[in-house]
KEKE-3310 file (N, C-alpha, C; in steps of 0.2 Angstrom, whole numbers, plus 5000, padded with zeros to 4 digits):
npx = (5279:5281:5267:5263:5265:5253:5254:5256:5249:5239:5232:5227:5219:5209:5203:5198:5188:5180:5176:5169:5159:5152:5148:5139:5130:5125:5120:5109:5102:5099:5091:5080:5075:5071:5062:5052:5049:5045:5033:5025:5023:5016:5001:4992:4995:4991:4978:4973:4979:4988:4994:5007:5010:5024:5033:5047:5055:5069:5067:5071:5071:5060:5061:5050:5041:5034:5020:5018:5019:5009:4998:5000:4998:4984:4980:4982:4974:4960:4958:4957:4946:4936:4936:4941:4945:4942:4951:4961:4964:4953:4943:4946:4946:4933:4926:4929:4925:4911:4909:4909:4899:4881:4872:4861:4864:4874:4881:4874:4883:4894:4891:4895:4909:4909:4903:4912:4923:4918:4918:4931:4937:4931:4937:4951:4960:4972:4971:4960:4965:4976:4971:4964:4973:4979:4991:4993:4997:4986:4986:4998:4995:4984:4991:5000:4991:4985:4997:5001:4989:4989:5002:4998:4988:4995:5004:4994:4988:4999:5001:4989:4990:5000:4995:4982:4980:4981:4969:4958:4953:4961:4962:4971:4984:4988:5001:5013:5022:5019:5006:4999:4993:4978:4962:4951:4957:4959:4951:4944:4946:4940:4927:4923:4924:4914:4898:4883:4872:4875:4875:4886:4893:4900:4899:4898:4909:4920:4916:4919:4932:4938:4944:4937:4923:4920:4916:4903:4897:4890:4901:4905:4909:4897:4891:4890:4902:4902:4909:4905:4895:4890:4892:4892:4881:4866:4851:4836:4825:4828:4841:4850:4853:4866:4875:4891:4897:4907:4920:4932:4933:4932:4945:4953:4951:4955:4969:4973:4970:4973:4984:4995:4996:4984:4975:4976:4973:4961:4961:4973:4970:4970:4982:4991:4998:4987:4989:4984:4972:4973:4983:4975:4965:4953:4940:4929:4921:4918:4906:4913:4926:4923:4920:4932:4940:4934:4936:4950:4951:4945:4954:4965:4960:4960:4968:4974:4987:4988:4982:4969:4959:4956:4958:4954:4944:4934:4939:4936:4923:4917:4919:4911:4899:4896:4895:4884:4874:4871:4865:4852:4848:4839:4841:4842:4847:4859:4866:4866:4874:4887:4889:4892:4903:4912:4914:4921:4932:4937:4932:4922:4909:4897:4897:4895:4896:4894:4898:4895:4891:4892:4878:4876:4877:4861:4855:4863:4868:4870:4862:4849:4847:4847:4835:4826:4828:4823:4810:4806:4807:4797:4786:4786:4784:4770)
npy = (5359:5363:5365:5380:5384:5390:5405:5404:5414:5418:5406:5405:5416:5413:5401:5407:5415:5405:5399:5409:5411:5398:5398:5409:5404:5393:5400:5407:5396:5391:5401:5401:5389:5392:5402:5395:5386:5394:5400:5389:5386:5396:5404:5408:5400:5387:5390:5388:5377:5373:5363:5359:5349:5338:5347:5348:5350:5350:5348:5353:5342:5344:5344:5337:5338:5325:5328:5338:5330:5321:5330:5333:5321:5321:5332:5327:5315:5320:5329:5320:5312:5320:5335:5344:5357:5369:5381:5376:5384:5394:5385:5382:5394:5399:5389:5389:5402:5400:5392:5399:5408:5413:5401:5404:5416:5413:5416:5410:5407:5403:5391:5379:5378:5377:5365:5357:5359:5353:5340:5338:5339:5327:5318:5319:5317:5323:5336:5341:5341:5350:5363:5367:5371:5385:5391:5387:5388:5393:5397:5391:5378:5377:5380:5369:5359:5363:5363:5350:5344:5351:5346:5332:5333:5338:5327:5317:5322:5322:5308:5302:5306:5298:5285:5282:5276:5263:5259:5259:5254:5261:5267:5275:5269:5278:5288:5287:5296:5308:5321:5322:5315:5320:5322:5332:5329:5315:5301:5292:5297:5309:5305:5299:5311:5319:5325:5314:5319:5324:5318:5305:5306:5306:5319:5327:5323:5328:5342:5344:5342:5353:5368:5380:5377:5370:5378:5379:5369:5364:5362:5364:5364:5360:5351:5336:5323:5308:5298:5297:5288:5271:5260:5271:5278:5288:5286:5292:5295:5291:5298:5294:5281:5270:5280:5287:5275:5270:5259:5265:5275:5268:5262:5273:5279:5268:5268:5280:5280:5267:5259:5261:5249:5242:5250:5245:5231:5225:5215:5215:5222:5218:5214:5224:5239:5251:5265:5282:5279:5269:5275:5286:5279:5276:5268:5267:5273:5289:5301:5313:5308:5300:5310:5317:5307:5307:5320:5320:5310:5316:5326:5318:5313:5324:5336:5345:5354:5360:5358:5365:5376:5387:5387:5386:5376:5373:5363:5363:5367:5357:5346:5350:5351:5338:5332:5340:5336:5323:5325:5326:5313:5299:5293:5280:5277:5284:5276:5264:5267:5270:5258:5249:5255:5253:5240:5239:5246:5244:5232:5230:5234:5248:5264:5280:5298:5314:5330:5348:5361:5376:5379:5372:5379:5386:5381:5371:5354:5347:5354:5352:5338:5336:5343:5335:5322:5325:5328:5316:5308:5314:5311:5297:5295:5299)
npz = (4201:4218:4230:4237:4253:4265:4275:4293:4300:4290:4289:4302:4303:4293:4299:4311:4305:4299:4311:4317:4307:4307:4321:4320:4312:4320:4330:4324:4320:4333:4338:4329:4333:4346:4344:4337:4347:4358:4352:4351:4364:4369:4376:4365:4355:4360:4361:4348:4345:4334:4322:4312:4299:4296:4301:4311:4326:4338:4354:4370:4384:4396:4414:4426:4441:4452:4454:4444:4433:4435:4433:4419:4413:4416:4409:4396:4395:4399:4389:4378:4381:4387:4385:4372:4367:4375:4385:4399:4409:4409:4412:4425:4431:4429:4435:4448:4451:4450:4460:4471:4470:4467:4460:4452:4446:4437:4421:4406:4396:4403:4408:4401:4404:4418:4419:4413:4423:4434:4429:4427:4440:4445:4437:4440:4455:4458:4452:4459:4472:4472:4467:4478:4487:4496:4492:4480:4462:4451:4438:4433:4435:4425:4414:4413:4411:4399:4390:4390:4384:4371:4366:4365:4355:4344:4342:4339:4328:4318:4319:4313:4300:4296:4299:4295:4283:4285:4292:4283:4267:4254:4237:4225:4237:4253:4255:4268:4270:4266:4264:4253:4237:4244:4252:4242:4231:4230:4226:4235:4248:4246:4244:4256:4264:4259:4262:4266:4260:4248:4232:4227:4213:4196:4191:4202:4209:4201:4202:4215:4216:4209:4214:4212:4208:4219:4229:4228:4235:4250:4263:4276:4294:4300:4291:4291:4287:4276:4282:4295:4297:4298:4285:4277:4273:4275:4285:4279:4286:4300:4305:4315:4315:4313:4315:4320:4319:4311:4305:4304:4313:4325:4324:4325:4338:4346:4342:4347:4361:4366:4359:4345:4338:4341:4333:4321:4323:4332:4340:4348:4359:4373:4376:4376:4382:4390:4386:4388:4393:4402:4411:4416:4422:4414:4408:4400:4385:4379:4373:4369:4367:4356:4347:4347:4340:4328:4323:4321:4312:4301:4298:4295:4283:4275:4264:4272:4280:4292:4308:4317:4327:4320:4306:4288:4288:4302:4314:4327:4328:4321:4330:4342:4336:4333:4346:4351:4342:4346:4358:4355:4354:4362:4379:4379:4366:4367:4376:4370:4359:4366:4373:4362:4357:4368:4368:4356:4359:4373:4376:4386:4398:4399:4408:4410:4406:4398:4390:4385:4372:4361:4350:4333:4317:4312:4300:4296:4291:4303:4312:4306:4306:4320:4324:4316:4323:4335:4333:4328:4339:4347:4340:4342:4355:4357)
capx = (5281:5278:5262:5266:5262:5250:5257:5252:5244:5233:5228:5223:5213:5204:5200:5194:5182:5176:5173:5164:5153:5149:5145:5133:5124:5123:5116:5103:5098:5096:5086:5074:5071:5068:5056:5047:5047:5041:5027:5021:5021:5012:4993:4989:4996:4987:4971:4971:4982:4990:4999:5010:5012:5030:5038:5050:5060:5072:5065:5075:5067:5059:5060:5044:5040:5029:5014:5017:5019:5002:4994:5001:4994:4977:4979:4981:4968:4954:4958:4954:4939:4931:4936:4947:4947:4942:4957:4960:4964:4947:4939:4947:4944:4926:4923:4930:4920:4904:4908:4908:4893:4875:4871:4856:4867:4879:4879:4873:4889:4899:4889:4899:4915:4907:4902:4919:4926:4915:4920:4939:4938:4929:4942:4958:4961:4977:4969:4956:4969:4980:4968:4961:4978:4980:4998:4994:4997:4981:4988:5003:4991:4981:4996:5003:4986:4985:5002:5000:4984:4992:5007:4995:4984:5000:5006:4989:4987:5004:5000:4984:4992:5004:4992:4975:4980:4980:4963:4953:4956:4962:4965:4978:4985:4990:5008:5015:5027:5016:4999:4996:4986:4972:4957:4947:4961:4960:4944:4941:4946:4934:4920:4922:4923:4908:4892:4879:4867:4878:4876:4892:4893:4905:4899:4900:4916:4924:4915:4922:4940:4940:4943:4932:4916:4919:4913:4895:4894:4890:4906:4907:4909:4890:4889:4894:4905:4899:4912:4903:4890:4892:4890:4893:4875:4862:4844:4833:4820:4831:4849:4854:4855:4873:4879:4897:4899:4911:4926:4938:4932:4935:4952:4957:4951:4960:4976:4975:4969:4976:4990:4995:4995:4977:4971:4975:4971:4957:4963:4978:4968:4971:4989:4995:4997:4982:4991:4981:4966:4976:4986:4970:4960:4947:4937:4923:4921:4913:4904:4918:4931:4921:4920:4939:4942:4931:4939:4956:4950:4943:4960:4969:4958:4960:4975:4976:4993:4987:4976:4968:4952:4955:4960:4948:4939:4935:4939:4933:4916:4915:4919:4905:4893:4894:4892:4877:4869:4870:4860:4845:4847:4836:4845:4843:4851:4866:4869:4868:4880:4893:4891:4895:4910:4916:4915:4926:4939:4939:4929:4919:4902:4896:4894:4898:4892:4897:4898:4891:4894:4888:4874:4878:4873:4854:4853:4868:4865:4870:4856:4843:4847:4845:4828:4823:4828:4819:4803:4805:4806:4791:4781:4786:4781:4763)
capy = (5365:5362:5369:5385:5383:5397:5407:5402:5420:5418:5401:5406:5421:5409:5397:5412:5417:5399:5397:5414:5410:5392:5400:5413:5399:5389:5405:5408:5390:5390:5407:5399:5384:5395:5406:5390:5383:5399:5401:5383:5385:5402:5403:5409:5394:5382:5391:5386:5370:5373:5358:5359:5342:5338:5352:5345:5354:5347:5351:5351:5338:5347:5340:5339:5335:5320:5331:5341:5324:5319:5335:5333:5315:5323:5336:5323:5310:5323:5332:5315:5309:5325:5342:5344:5363:5374:5382:5373:5390:5396:5380:5382:5401:5400:5384:5392:5408:5398:5388:5404:5413:5411:5397:5407:5422:5411:5417:5404:5406:5400:5384:5373:5378:5375:5358:5354:5360:5347:5334:5338:5337:5320:5315:5319:5319:5328:5343:5343:5342:5355:5369:5370:5374:5392:5393:5384:5393:5391:5399:5386:5372:5377:5380:5362:5355:5365:5362:5343:5342:5353:5341:5326:5334:5338:5320:5313:5325:5319:5301:5301:5306:5292:5278:5281:5272:5256:5258:5258:5252:5267:5266:5272:5269:5284:5288:5288:5302:5315:5322:5323:5318:5318:5327:5332:5326:5308:5299:5288:5302:5314:5301:5299:5318:5321:5323:5309:5323:5326:5312:5304:5304:5309:5326:5330:5322:5333:5348:5345:5342:5359:5373:5385:5374:5367:5383:5379:5364:5365:5358:5367:5359:5357:5346:5329:5319:5301:5293:5296:5283:5264:5259:5278:5281:5291:5285:5299:5295:5291:5298:5291:5274:5269:5286:5286:5268:5268:5256:5270:5279:5263:5261:5279:5279:5263:5270:5286:5278:5261:5258:5261:5242:5241:5253:5241:5225:5226:5209:5217:5227:5215:5212:5230:5244:5256:5272:5287:5276:5266:5280:5290:5275:5276:5261:5268:5278:5295:5305:5317:5304:5299:5317:5318:5303:5309:5326:5318:5306:5321:5329:5313:5312:5330:5338:5351:5353:5363:5356:5371:5379:5394:5386:5387:5372:5373:5357:5364:5367:5350:5343:5352:5349:5330:5332:5343:5331:5317:5327:5324:5306:5297:5290:5273:5277:5285:5271:5258:5269:5269:5251:5247:5258:5250:5233:5239:5249:5242:5226:5230:5237:5255:5268:5286:5304:5319:5338:5351:5367:5380:5376:5372:5384:5383:5378:5366:5347:5345:5357:5349:5332:5337:5344:5329:5317:5327:5327:5308:5305:5316:5307:5290:5296:5300)
capz = (4206:4225:4232:4242:4260:4268:4282:4299:4302:4286:4291:4308:4301:4290:4304:4315:4301:4299:4317:4318:4303:4310:4327:4318:4309:4325:4334:4320:4321:4340:4338:4326:4337:4352:4342:4336:4354:4361:4348:4352:4371:4371:4376:4359:4351:4362:4360:4342:4344:4327:4320:4305:4297:4293:4304:4317:4330:4343:4360:4376:4388:4403:4420:4430:4448:4451:4454:4438:4428:4435:4430:4412:4411:4417:4403:4390:4395:4399:4382:4373:4383:4389:4383:4367:4365:4380:4389:4406:4414:4409:4415:4432:4434:4429:4439:4455:4452:4451:4466:4476:4468:4467:4454:4447:4443:4432:4414:4402:4392:4407:4410:4399:4408:4425:4419:4412:4429:4438:4427:4428:4447:4446:4433:4443:4462:4459:4451:4465:4478:4470:4467:4484:4491:4495:4489:4473:4457:4447:4431:4431:4434:4419:4408:4412:4408:4392:4386:4389:4379:4365:4364:4363:4349:4339:4341:4336:4321:4314:4318:4309:4293:4294:4300:4293:4277:4288:4295:4278:4260:4249:4231:4227:4244:4255:4257:4275:4271:4263:4265:4246:4236:4249:4252:4236:4225:4231:4225:4241:4253:4244:4245:4264:4266:4256:4266:4263:4257:4241:4228:4224:4205:4192:4190:4209:4210:4197:4205:4222:4215:4207:4220:4210:4209:4226:4233:4227:4239:4258:4266:4282:4300:4301:4286:4293:4281:4276:4286:4302:4297:4296:4278:4273:4270:4281:4284:4278:4291:4306:4304:4321:4313:4311:4316:4324:4320:4305:4308:4304:4319:4330:4324:4327:4345:4348:4341:4352:4368:4368:4356:4338:4335:4341:4328:4315:4325:4338:4345:4352:4365:4380:4377:4375:4388:4389:4385:4392:4396:4408:4415:4419:4425:4410:4406:4395:4379:4380:4367:4368:4364:4349:4343:4346:4335:4321:4321:4319:4305:4296:4297:4291:4276:4271:4262:4276:4284:4298:4312:4321:4327:4316:4299:4284:4291:4309:4317:4334:4327:4320:4337:4346:4332:4334:4353:4351:4339:4351:4363:4352:4355:4368:4383:4377:4360:4369:4380:4365:4356:4370:4374:4356:4357:4373:4365:4351:4361:4379:4377:4393:4398:4399:4413:4410:4404:4393:4391:4380:4370:4357:4345:4327:4312:4312:4293:4294:4292:4310:4315:4303:4309:4327:4324:4314:4328:4341:4330:4328:4346:4350:4337:4344:4362:4357)
cpx = (5277:5273:5264:5262:5259:5254:5253:5247:5238:5229:5224:5217:5207:5200:5196:5188:5178:5172:5167:5158:5149:5145:5139:5128:5121:5118:5109:5099:5095:5090:5080:5071:5068:5062:5050:5044:5043:5034:5022:5019:5017:5004:4990:4989:4992:4980:4968:4974:4984:4995:5001:5013:5019:5035:5041:5055:5063:5070:5069:5070:5066:5058:5054:5044:5035:5022:5013:5016:5012:4997:4995:4997:4986:4975:4978:4975:4961:4953:4955:4947:4934:4931:4942:4949:4947:4948:4956:4960:4957:4942:4939:4945:4936:4922:4924:4926:4913:4903:4907:4902:4887:4873:4866:4859:4873:4877:4879:4879:4895:4897:4893:4906:4914:4906:4908:4923:4924:4918:4928:4940:4936:4934:4949:4958:4967:4975:4965:4960:4973:4977:4965:4966:4979:4986:4998:4993:4992:4983:4993:5000:4988:4986:4999:4998:4985:4990:5002:4995:4986:4997:5003:4991:4989:5002:5001:4988:4992:5003:4995:4985:4996:5000:4985:4975:4979:4973:4957:4957:4956:4965:4965:4979:4988:4997:5009:5020:5025:5008:4995:4998:4981:4967:4953:4951:4962:4952:4941:4941:4940:4927:4919:4921:4917:4902:4887:4873:4869:4879:4883:4892:4899:4905:4901:4907:4921:4922:4918:4930:4942:4938:4938:4925:4915:4915:4905:4893:4895:4895:4908:4907:4903:4888:4893:4896:4902:4902:4910:4897:4892:4889:4890:4887:4871:4855:4840:4828:4823:4839:4853:4856:4862:4878:4885:4899:4903:4917:4932:4939:4935:4942:4956:4957:4956:4967:4978:4975:4972:4983:4990:4993:4987:4972:4971:4972:4967:4959:4969:4977:4971:4978:4994:4993:4992:4984:4988:4975:4968:4979:4981:4964:4953:4946:4932:4924:4916:4911:4909:4924:4930:4922:4928:4942:4940:4934:4946:4956:4949:4950:4965:4967:4959:4968:4978:4983:4993:4981:4975:4961:4951:4957:4953:4943:4940:4934:4936:4926:4913:4914:4913:4899:4891:4892:4885:4872:4867:4865:4853:4843:4843:4842:4847:4848:4858:4870:4871:4874:4887:4894:4894:4902:4915:4918:4921:4933:4941:4936:4926:4912:4902:4893:4898:4893:4896:4896:4894:4894:4889:4884:4877:4874:4866:4852:4858:4865:4865:4863:4849:4842:4844:4837:4824:4822:4823:4812:4801:4803:4799:4785:4780:4783:4774:4759)
cpy = (5363:5367:5374:5385:5390:5398:5405:5408:5420:5412:5402:5411:5417:5405:5401:5414:5411:5398:5403:5413:5404:5394:5405:5409:5395:5394:5406:5402:5389:5395:5404:5394:5387:5399:5401:5387:5388:5400:5395:5383:5391:5400:5404:5403:5388:5383:5389:5379:5369:5367:5359:5353:5342:5343:5348:5350:5350:5351:5348:5348:5342:5342:5342:5335:5330:5323:5334:5335:5321:5324:5335:5326:5317:5327:5332:5319:5314:5327:5327:5313:5314:5332:5343:5352:5369:5375:5380:5379:5393:5392:5381:5389:5401:5395:5386:5398:5406:5394:5393:5409:5409:5407:5401:5413:5420:5412:5411:5402:5402:5393:5379:5373:5376:5367:5354:5354:5354:5341:5333:5336:5330:5316:5314:5321:5324:5335:5345:5345:5348:5362:5372:5372:5381:5395:5390:5389:5390:5392:5393:5380:5372:5377:5373:5358:5356:5363:5354:5341:5345:5348:5335:5327:5335:5331:5316:5315:5322:5311:5299:5301:5300:5285:5277:5277:5264:5254:5258:5257:5259:5265:5272:5273:5276:5284:5290:5294:5308:5315:5323:5317:5315:5323:5326:5329:5319:5305:5296:5293:5307:5311:5301:5306:5321:5320:5319:5313:5325:5319:5311:5301:5307:5316:5330:5329:5327:5340:5349:5345:5349:5365:5378:5383:5371:5372:5383:5374:5366:5360:5360:5362:5357:5352:5340:5325:5312:5296:5292:5291:5276:5263:5266:5280:5283:5289:5291:5300:5296:5292:5296:5284:5274:5275:5285:5279:5265:5265:5260:5274:5274:5263:5267:5280:5274:5265:5275:5284:5272:5260:5259:5254:5240:5244:5249:5234:5226:5221:5210:5221:5224:5214:5218:5235:5250:5263:5277:5284:5273:5270:5284:5286:5275:5270:5261:5274:5283:5298:5309:5314:5302:5305:5318:5314:5305:5315:5325:5314:5311:5325:5325:5312:5318:5331:5344:5349:5356:5361:5362:5373:5385:5393:5387:5382:5372:5366:5357:5364:5360:5346:5344:5351:5342:5329:5334:5339:5326:5319:5326:5317:5304:5294:5283:5272:5279:5280:5265:5260:5268:5262:5248:5249:5254:5243:5233:5242:5245:5235:5225:5232:5245:5258:5275:5292:5308:5326:5341:5357:5371:5376:5377:5378:5381:5380:5372:5359:5345:5347:5353:5342:5332:5338:5338:5323:5319:5326:5320:5306:5308:5312:5300:5290:5297:5294)
cpz = (4213:4226:4237:4248:4262:4274:4287:4301:4297:4288:4297:4307:4298:4295:4309:4311:4300:4305:4318:4313:4305:4316:4325:4316:4315:4329:4331:4321:4328:4341:4335:4330:4343:4350:4341:4343:4358:4358:4350:4359:4373:4371:4370:4354:4353:4361:4353:4340:4337:4326:4313:4303:4294:4296:4310:4320:4336:4350:4366:4381:4395:4408:4424:4436:4447:4451:4447:4432:4429:4432:4422:4410:4411:4410:4397:4390:4395:4392:4377:4375:4386:4386:4378:4366:4370:4384:4396:4411:4414:4413:4423:4435:4434:4434:4446:4456:4454:4457:4472:4475:4468:4460:4449:4444:4438:4425:4410:4398:4396:4409:4408:4402:4415:4424:4418:4419:4434:4436:4428:4436:4449:4443:4437:4450:4463:4457:4457:4471:4478:4470:4473:4489:4490:4491:4482:4468:4451:4440:4429:4430:4427:4413:4407:4409:4400:4387:4385:4383:4372:4362:4361:4356:4343:4337:4337:4329:4316:4313:4314:4302:4291:4294:4297:4287:4279:4291:4290:4272:4256:4243:4227:4235:4246:4257:4265:4276:4268:4264:4258:4242:4241:4248:4245:4230:4225:4231:4232:4247:4252:4245:4252:4267:4264:4260:4262:4259:4250:4238:4226:4217:4202:4192:4197:4211:4207:4200:4211:4221:4212:4212:4218:4211:4215:4230:4233:4232:4246:4261:4273:4288:4302:4296:4287:4287:4282:4280:4293:4303:4295:4289:4274:4270:4276:4279:4284:4284:4298:4305:4310:4319:4310:4312:4321:4325:4314:4308:4308:4310:4325:4330:4326:4334:4348:4348:4346:4359:4371:4366:4349:4335:4335:4336:4322:4317:4332:4343:4349:4358:4372:4381:4376:4381:4386:4389:4390:4396:4402:4413:4419:4422:4421:4407:4401:4390:4381:4373:4364:4365:4357:4344:4342:4340:4328:4319:4318:4312:4300:4293:4293:4284:4271:4268:4266:4280:4291:4302:4317:4321:4323:4309:4295:4286:4298:4312:4324:4333:4325:4326:4341:4342:4333:4341:4353:4348:4343:4356:4361:4353:4361:4372:4381:4371:4362:4372:4375:4361:4359:4372:4368:4355:4362:4371:4360:4354:4368:4380:4384:4392:4400:4406:4413:4408:4400:4395:4386:4377:4365:4352:4338:4323:4311:4305:4291:4294:4299:4314:4313:4306:4316:4328:4321:4319:4333:4339:4330:4334:4349:4347:4340:4351:4362:4357)
residu = (MET:PRO:ARG:ARG:ARG:ARG:SER:SER:SER:SER:SER:ASN:ASN:GLU:GLU:ASP:ARG:SER:ARG:SER:THR:GLN:GLY:GLY:ARG:ARG:GLN:GLN:SER:VAL:SER:ARG:VAL:HIS:ARG:ARG:ARG:ASP:ALA:ARG:SER:SER:PRO:GLU:ALA:GLU:SER:THR:SER:GLU:VAL:ILE:VAL:GLY:GLU:ARG:SER:LYS:LYS:LYS:ARG:THR:GLU:TYR:THR:PRO:VAL:GLU:GLU:LYS:LEU:ARG:ILE:THR:GLY:ARG:GLY:PHE:GLY:ILE:PHE:TYR:GLU:MET:TRP:ARG:PRO:TYR:SER:SER:ILE:ILE:ASP:LYS:GLY:LEU:GLU:ALA:SER:ALA:ALA:ASP:PRO:SER:ALA:LEU:PRO:GLU:ALA:ASP:GLN:PRO:TYR:VAL:ASN:ALA:PHE:ARG:ASP:LEU:LEU:ALA:PHE:SER:THR:THR:VAL:LYS:SER:GLU:ILE:VAL:LYS:GLU:GLU:SER:ASP:LYS:GLU:LYS:ILE:GLY:THR:LEU:LEU:ASP:THR:ALA:ARG:GLY:ASP:THR:LYS:ARG:SER:HIS:ALA:SER:ALA:VAL:LYS:ILE:SER:ILE:GLY:ASP:TRP:HIS:HIS:PHE:SER:PRO:GLY:LEU:SER:LYS:LYS:SER:SER:SER:PRO:ARG:GLY:TRP:ASP:HIS:ASP:GLU:CYS:ALA:ARG:LEU:LEU:CYS:PRO:PRO:THR:ILE:GLU:TRP:ASN:GLU:ALA:ASN:LYS:GLN:GLY:LEU:ARG:ASP:PRO:VAL:THR:ARG:LYS:GLN:PHE:GLU:LEU:GLY:PRO:GLY:GLU:PHE:PRO:ARG:PHE:LEU:TRP:ALA:GLY:GLU:THR:MET:ASP:ASP:ILE:ASP:PRO:THR:ILE:GLY:PHE:LEU:ARG:HIS:PRO:ILE:LEU:PHE:ALA:ALA:LEU:ARG:HIS:PHE:ALA:ILE:SER:PRO:SER:SER:GLY:VAL:ASP:ALA:GLY:THR:ASN:MET:SER:THR:LYS:PHE:ARG:TYR:ALA:ARG:LEU:CYS:GLY:ILE:LYS:HIS:VAL:THR:ILE:GLU:SER:ILE:ALA:TYR:ALA:ALA:THR:MET:VAL:ARG:PHE:GLY:LEU:SER:SER:ASP:LYS:ARG:PHE:SER:ALA:THR:THR:SER:PHE:SER:TYR:LYS:ASP:MET:TYR:TYR:ASN:ILE:ILE:ASN:PHE:THR:LYS:ALA:PHE:SER:GLU:ALA:GLN:VAL:GLN:GLN:LEU:LEU:ILE:SER:TRP:ASP:ARG:GLU:VAL:PHE:VAL:SER:THR:ARG:ALA:GLY:ASP:GLY:LEU:GLU:ASN:GLU:ASP:PRO:GLU:PRO:ASN:SER:LEU:ALA:ALA:ARG:LEU:THR:ARG:GLN:VAL:GLU:LEU:LEU:ARG:ALA:GLN:GLN:SER:GLN)
# end
């Protein structure tokens, strides 16, 4: 029997319904993308710089003026080498207020912002020239800088999950397509994340793997992981020995500042384009850039899927704890550390400075090591 042909009116009605359904789905999809885009570009999102590994969204490319593009480059580079977390708008506002006020009346809490403001002006002639203009929109400048830095952190947080397996020997190897198993469920990741004050034995290994017994261990952002030390051990008398000299840290900063290929092979440094470092005229490593790399490495080793200042582990606090601990170093120790980093990253010599922030928890490993180094320096000077 021949198949009965549908009437044209029925066919048209079905086509209309199909187009309507498809249009509704497209509208819902577009709405979801817009909501995700709006959330990412909001000040609240940037303040935590939340990264969700594996989440992808198609963003419409924004066109920027030459000045805006320079500001975005500044936001990226300054975020890596000088200030990873403080909002640029607050840095600019407090810096300008301090410039017009009595320095003795400056609140102590504002001093880190003022220091960052001075570094920002020295870092970028574009920022310096733009904010002095009466007609300049200071809020827009801060937003451009913040958005660019947030984009960079999101990119690096995703990249470190993919590439960290190339910077260190892991057994079993780490998948480039998934963040699991990592963290405390992966023996080598767990060993590197574990503070050197916790003995790495079978009992502690099992205790750290179990979420219930893990709570018995001190693992906060003030408990420095063993991957911060070369050789993954800490000298009980002088904890500065080997601190911030692990090869995985060198590889991370080369990847972020120079090129992904140099993260695997340092010998490619001179034959590749210097990403943010070259764009911003940076030729030397800073303490802040080392802390940036260390924070990203910690995220790469973990099973965390969110990189943020407000997750269960505060990457923001870890960043500032590292910076604060190095303040207990002598000037000679700091210079020696940075020269060794320059040789690893830029193959050059050293001349630079750093920033500051809040103190770590008084009983954390970071705080105890700081007091120990200060006491050691005092004894040596007697």
